C-alpha positions as CSV (number, residue, x, y, z in Angstrom):
1,M,-4.8,-95.2,20.9
2,T,-7.1,-92.7,20.9
3,E,-7.1,-90.5,17.4
4,S,-6.9,-86.8,18.3
5,R,-8.4,-84.1,16.2
6,P,-7.4,-80.6,15.9
7,L,-9.4,-78.3,18.2
8,V,-11.4,-75.4,16.6
9,S,-11.9,-72.0,18.3
10,A,-14.3,-68.9,17.3
11,C,-13.1,-65.6,18.5
12,L,-15.0,-62.7,18.3
13,I,-13.8,-59.0,18.8
14,V,-17.4,-57.2,19.9
15,R,-18.4,-54.0,21.4
16,N,-22.1,-53.3,22.1
17,E,-23.5,-56.4,20.4
18,S,-25.9,-57.1,23.0
19,E,-28.4,-57.5,20.3
20,S,-27.0,-59.5,18.0
21,L,-24.7,-61.8,20.2
22,P,-27.1,-64.1,21.7
23,A,-27.8,-65.7,18.0
24,C,-24.6,-65.4,17.0
25,L,-23.2,-67.7,20.4
26,A,-26.4,-70.0,20.0
27,S,-25.3,-70.5,16.2
28,L,-21.8,-71.6,17.1
29,E,-22.9,-74.2,19.8
30,G,-21.9,-77.6,19.2
31,L,-19.7,-76.4,16.0
32,V,-16.6,-75.4,17.9
33,D,-14.6,-76.8,21.0
34,E,-14.3,-73.3,22.5
35,I,-15.8,-69.7,22.0
36,I,-13.9,-67.0,23.0
37,V,-15.3,-63.3,23.2
38,V,-13.0,-60.3,23.2
39,D,-14.8,-57.0,24.4
40,T,-13.4,-53.8,23.3
41,G,-15.5,-52.1,26.1
42,S,-19.0,-52.7,25.5
43,T,-21.6,-50.4,27.6
44,D,-24.7,-52.4,26.7
45,G,-24.6,-55.7,28.6
46,T,-22.6,-57.5,25.8
47,E,-20.1,-58.6,28.3
48,Q,-22.8,-60.3,30.8
49,I,-24.5,-62.1,27.8
50,A,-21.2,-63.4,26.7
51,R,-20.6,-64.9,30.1
52,E,-24.3,-66.2,30.7
53,F,-23.5,-68.5,27.9
54,G,-20.5,-69.5,29.7
55,V,-17.8,-68.3,26.8
56,R,-14.3,-66.8,28.0
57,V,-14.4,-63.6,28.0
58,V,-11.5,-61.1,27.7
59,G,-11.3,-57.3,28.0
60,E,-9.3,-55.5,25.7
61,A,-9.2,-52.0,25.1
62,W,-10.0,-50.7,21.6
63,Q,-6.8,-49.2,20.0
64,D,-8.5,-48.6,16.5
65,D,-7.2,-51.4,14.8
66,F,-7.7,-55.0,14.4
67,S,-4.2,-56.0,14.4
68,H,-3.3,-55.1,17.9
């Protein structure tokens, strides 16, 4: 029987992070099982950068609160 282990996800809530996102995503490679980027309306190419890294991208309108 193969022993299973918990999966680890990195979830990032971002907006207009094109300058810092590549380094952030690169630093997570090999450390987590999946990366999910929740983009809250970027206009600077952030979403495209995330897609180029092959991570899951979800669009969500910013509602002035991280708890929504």
